[in-house]
C-alpha positions as CSV (number, residue, x, y, z in Angstrom):
1,M,0.6,0.1,-0.1
2,D,1.0,3.5,-0.8
3,S,2.1,5.8,2.5
4,K,0.8,8.5,0.5
5,L,-2.6,9.5,2.2
6,K,-5.7,10.2,-0.8
7,E,-9.1,11.5,-1.6
8,G,-11.5,9.7,0.8
9,E,-9.7,7.5,3.3
10,G,-10.5,7.6,7.2
11,V,-7.7,8.2,8.8
12,L,-6.8,8.8,12.6
13,F,-5.5,11.8,14.1
14,V,-3.5,11.7,17.3
15,D,-3.1,14.4,19.8
16,R,-0.2,14.8,22.3
17,R,-2.1,12.7,24.8
18,G,-2.9,9.8,22.6
19,R,-6.2,10.5,22.1
20,R,-7.9,9.3,18.9
21,Y,-10.1,10.9,16.4
22,L,-11.2,9.0,13.0
23,K,-11.7,11.9,10.3
24,F,-12.9,11.3,6.6
25,L,-10.7,13.1,3.9
26,R,-13.5,14.8,1.8
27,R,-13.4,17.1,-1.3
28,N,-14.1,20.6,-0.3
29,A,-14.4,19.4,3.6
30,R,-12.8,20.9,6.9
31,I,-11.5,18.6,9.7
32,S,-12.4,20.5,13.1
33,I,-11.1,18.8,16.0
34,R,-9.5,21.6,18.0
35,G,-9.2,23.8,15.7
36,E,-9.4,23.3,12.0
37,I,-7.3,21.9,8.8
38,A,-8.5,22.0,4.9
39,A,-9.0,17.6,4.2
40,E,-7.1,18.3,0.9
41,S,-4.4,19.8,2.2
42,L,-3.3,16.8,3.8
43,W,-4.0,14.5,-0.2
44,G,-0.2,13.6,-1.1
45,I,1.2,13.3,2.7
46,D,3.0,10.1,3.9
47,E,0.5,8.9,7.1
48,G,3.2,9.0,10.1
49,S,3.7,12.7,9.3
50,F,2.7,15.5,11.9
51,V,0.2,17.7,10.9
52,Q,-0.5,21.4,12.3
53,F,-4.4,22.7,12.7
54,S,-5.1,26.4,12.6
55,S,-4.9,26.4,16.7
56,G,-1.2,25.7,16.5
57,E,-1.9,22.0,18.0
58,A,0.0,19.2,16.2
59,F,-1.5,15.9,15.0
60,L,0.1,13.0,14.3
61,V,-1.8,11.3,11.1
62,L,-2.4,7.7,10.5
63,R,-4.3,5.2,8.7
64,P,-6.2,3.2,11.5
65,T,-5.5,-0.7,12.0
66,Y,-7.9,-3.0,12.3
67,A,-7.7,-2.4,16.5
68,D,-7.9,1.2,16.0
69,L,-10.7,1.2,13.4
70,I,-13.5,-1.2,15.5
71,P,-14.2,0.9,18.6
72,H,-14.9,4.1,15.9
73,L,-16.9,2.0,13.5
74,P,-21.1,3.3,12.8
75,R,-22.7,0.6,14.5
76,R,-26.0,0.2,16.2
77,A,-25.2,-3.0,17.6
78,Q,-22.3,-4.0,19.6
79,V,-19.5,-5.2,17.6
80,I,-17.0,-7.4,17.4
81,Y,-14.0,-6.6,19.9
82,P,-10.3,-7.1,17.7
83,K,-9.5,-9.4,20.8
84,D,-12.1,-11.7,19.8
85,A,-12.0,-11.3,16.3
86,G,-8.0,-12.4,16.6
87,L,-9.2,-15.6,18.3
88,L,-11.7,-16.1,15.5
89,L,-9.8,-15.6,13.0
90,L,-7.0,-18.0,13.8
91,W,-8.8,-20.9,15.8
92,G,-11.2,-20.7,12.7
93,D,-8.3,-21.0,10.7
94,V,-9.3,-18.3,7.9
95,F,-6.4,-18.3,4.9
96,P,-6.4,-16.8,1.7
97,G,-8.4,-18.4,-1.0
98,A,-10.5,-19.4,1.7
99,T,-14.7,-19.7,1.3
100,V,-16.4,-18.3,4.5
101,I,-20.0,-17.6,5.5
102,E,-20.8,-14.9,7.8
103,G,-24.1,-15.5,9.7
104,G,-25.2,-12.0,11.3
105,T,-23.2,-8.7,9.7
106,G,-23.8,-6.4,12.3
107,A,-22.4,-3.4,11.8
108,G,-19.2,-5.3,9.6
109,A,-16.2,-5.3,11.9
110,L,-15.6,-9.0,11.3
111,T,-16.8,-8.9,7.5
112,L,-13.9,-6.6,7.3
113,A,-11.6,-9.3,8.9
114,L,-13.1,-11.9,7.2
115,L,-12.6,-10.2,3.2
116,R,-8.7,-9.4,5.1
117,A,-7.9,-12.9,5.7
118,V,-9.3,-14.6,2.3
119,G,-8.1,-12.1,0.2
120,P,-8.7,-11.1,-3.5
121,N,-9.2,-15.2,-4.4
122,G,-11.0,-15.9,-1.6
123,R,-14.6,-15.5,-1.2
124,V,-17.4,-14.0,1.6
125,V,-20.6,-14.6,1.9
126,S,-22.8,-12.7,4.6
127,Y,-26.4,-13.6,5.7
128,E,-28.4,-10.3,7.6
129,I,-31.7,-10.6,8.5
130,R,-32.0,-6.7,9.6
131,E,-32.0,-4.2,6.7
132,D,-30.4,-1.4,8.6
133,F,-27.6,-3.6,10.4
134,A,-26.9,-4.5,6.1
135,A,-27.0,-0.5,5.0
136,I,-24.4,0.1,8.0
137,A,-22.1,-3.0,7.0
138,Q,-22.1,-2.6,3.6
139,K,-21.3,1.5,4.2
140,N,-18.3,0.1,6.7
141,V,-16.9,-2.1,4.3
142,A,-16.8,0.3,1.5
143,A,-15.1,3.1,3.3
144,F,-12.3,1.0,5.2
145,F,-12.0,-1.9,3.3
146,G,-13.0,-0.3,-0.5
147,P,-14.5,-2.4,-3.2
148,A,-15.3,-6.1,-2.4
149,P,-16.1,-8.1,-5.4
150,N,-15.5,-11.0,-3.8
151,W,-18.0,-10.5,-0.6
152,T,-22.2,-10.9,-1.3
153,L,-24.6,-10.0,1.7
154,K,-27.7,-11.5,1.4
155,M,-31.1,-10.3,3.2
156,R,-32.1,-13.9,4.2
157,D,-32.9,-15.4,7.7
158,L,-30.0,-18.1,7.7
159,F,-32.3,-20.6,9.9
160,E,-33.9,-21.4,6.6
161,G,-30.5,-22.3,5.1
162,F,-27.6,-21.3,3.7
163,D,-27.3,-21.7,-0.2
164,E,-23.8,-22.6,-0.7
165,T,-22.0,-25.8,-0.1
166,G,-19.1,-26.9,0.3
167,A,-17.5,-24.0,1.9
168,D,-14.2,-23.5,4.2
169,R,-15.6,-21.9,7.0
170,V,-18.8,-20.9,8.6
171,F,-18.7,-18.1,11.5
172,L,-21.9,-17.3,12.9
173,D,-22.3,-13.9,15.2
174,L,-26.2,-14.3,16.7
175,A,-28.1,-15.0,19.7
176,E,-29.3,-18.7,19.7
177,P,-26.2,-20.8,17.0
178,W,-27.2,-24.0,18.4
179,R,-30.3,-23.1,16.3
180,A,-28.7,-23.0,13.3
181,L,-25.9,-25.5,13.5
182,D,-27.8,-28.6,10.9
183,Q,-27.1,-25.4,7.9
184,A,-23.8,-25.2,9.1
185,A,-23.3,-28.7,8.8
186,N,-25.2,-28.7,5.3
187,A,-22.9,-25.2,4.0
188,L,-19.7,-26.7,5.2
189,R,-17.5,-29.6,3.3
190,A,-16.4,-32.4,5.2
191,G,-13.0,-31.0,7.5
192,G,-14.5,-27.8,7.6
193,A,-14.2,-25.1,10.8
194,L,-17.5,-23.4,12.6
195,A,-16.9,-20.8,15.0
196,C,-19.0,-19.1,16.9
197,L,-19.5,-16.4,19.0
198,V,-22.2,-15.8,22.4
199,P,-21.8,-13.4,25.1
200,T,-23.3,-15.3,27.7
201,T,-22.0,-18.2,30.0
202,I,-26.1,-20.1,29.4
203,Q,-25.8,-19.8,25.4
204,L,-22.1,-21.1,25.6
205,K,-23.3,-24.4,27.3
206,Q,-26.3,-24.5,24.9
207,T,-24.2,-24.1,22.2
208,V,-20.9,-26.6,23.2
209,D,-24.1,-29.1,24.5
210,A,-25.8,-29.2,20.9
211,L,-22.0,-29.4,19.2
212,E,-21.5,-32.7,21.3
213,A,-24.7,-33.8,20.4
214,S,-24.2,-33.3,17.0
215,A,-23.3,-36.2,14.8
216,S,-21.7,-33.8,12.0
217,F,-19.6,-31.9,14.4
218,S,-16.3,-33.0,16.7
219,E,-13.0,-31.7,18.3
220,V,-15.1,-28.8,20.1
221,E,-13.1,-26.5,21.7
222,C,-14.0,-23.1,24.5
223,F,-12.4,-19.8,25.5
224,E,-12.3,-16.8,26.2
225,T,-9.5,-13.7,26.2
226,L,-9.3,-11.5,28.4
227,M,-6.6,-7.9,27.4
228,R,-5.0,-6.1,29.6
229,P,-2.6,-3.0,29.1
230,W,0.2,-2.0,30.4
231,H,1.4,1.8,31.3
232,V,5.2,1.8,30.8
233,K,6.7,5.4,30.7
234,G,10.0,6.0,32.8
235,L,10.3,4.4,36.2
236,S,6.8,4.0,36.1
237,V,5.8,0.2,35.0
238,R,2.4,-1.0,35.5
239,P,-1.0,-2.5,34.3
240,V,-3.5,0.3,33.4
241,H,-6.6,0.8,35.6
242,R,-9.1,-0.5,33.1
243,M,-9.1,-3.8,31.2
244,V,-10.9,-5.5,28.2
245,A,-12.5,-8.0,30.0
246,H,-14.8,-10.3,29.2
247,T,-16.9,-9.8,25.9
248,G,-17.8,-12.7,24.6
249,F,-17.2,-16.7,23.9
250,V,-15.5,-18.3,21.3
251,I,-16.6,-21.6,19.8
252,V,-15.1,-23.9,17.7
253,A,-16.1,-27.4,15.7
254,R,-14.9,-29.2,12.6
255,R,-17.2,-30.9,10.2
256,L,-17.5,-34.4,10.5
257,T,-17.5,-36.7,6.7
258,Q,-21.0,-38.0,6.3
259,N,-19.9,-41.9,7.2
260,A,-18.2,-40.7,10.3
261,A,-21.6,-41.6,12.0
262,G,-20.6,-44.3,13.9
263,A,-17.2,-43.4,15.0
264,P,-17.3,-42.9,18.9
265,P,-17.1,-39.5,20.2
266,A,-14.0,-37.2,20.9
267,N,-14.0,-36.9,24.3
268,Q,-13.8,-40.9,24.8
269,G,-10.9,-40.9,22.2
270,I,-10.0,-44.4,20.2
271,A,-8.1,-47.5,22.3
């Protein structure tokens, strides 16, 4: 990617205290934080530069990373936090060229991560039942990813089934993922991975119980991650006073082949 900032891009302005402000470099626009600057004056400068506003205050300008972007993402529902998206991508084993189905788009936070991970030769198909969520996801993908010809967004109730078969991965971000296991199994190829994200222990148990009772899935794992930033300045080295604690449980499982129904359950092992 070229280091030069371009028209229409979303960029972060970082002040001397590390506070971040997400703005767009739109034509004929003025960016206001503390003072003003013409958006067009930033076109063509390198990210990583400092720019001075009319107040005299200097801000560092950077393209947002995925972790920077998500807290600022326009939305109407809770987004998937970067720490959870990272686990979903790794334990869901998303790879370049993969065909991935996403059940529930929300604001498109995971959609952005999936599109980056599958690359131009992969494919992402998202199912969303709410038109307002779908509209926000489309705007966010257009604004923060750009053209995505390999992304298809379908306005459908996923409990009616997915159109696709032979998918490599299925991700479910919905309140009752255990109700969609048959649909996910029909869409996945043998050996494919299913990854779910749920916020509560009740949802965790119901999803895991349903997966372990299913003849279509095995190798069920579940976990959460907690993120504790640290303050490091001079001789002051300590945890920050707030941490990103529980946000959700990640549950992953693998699709069995159709002729594996008579195999022993995964938790019993093979003698």
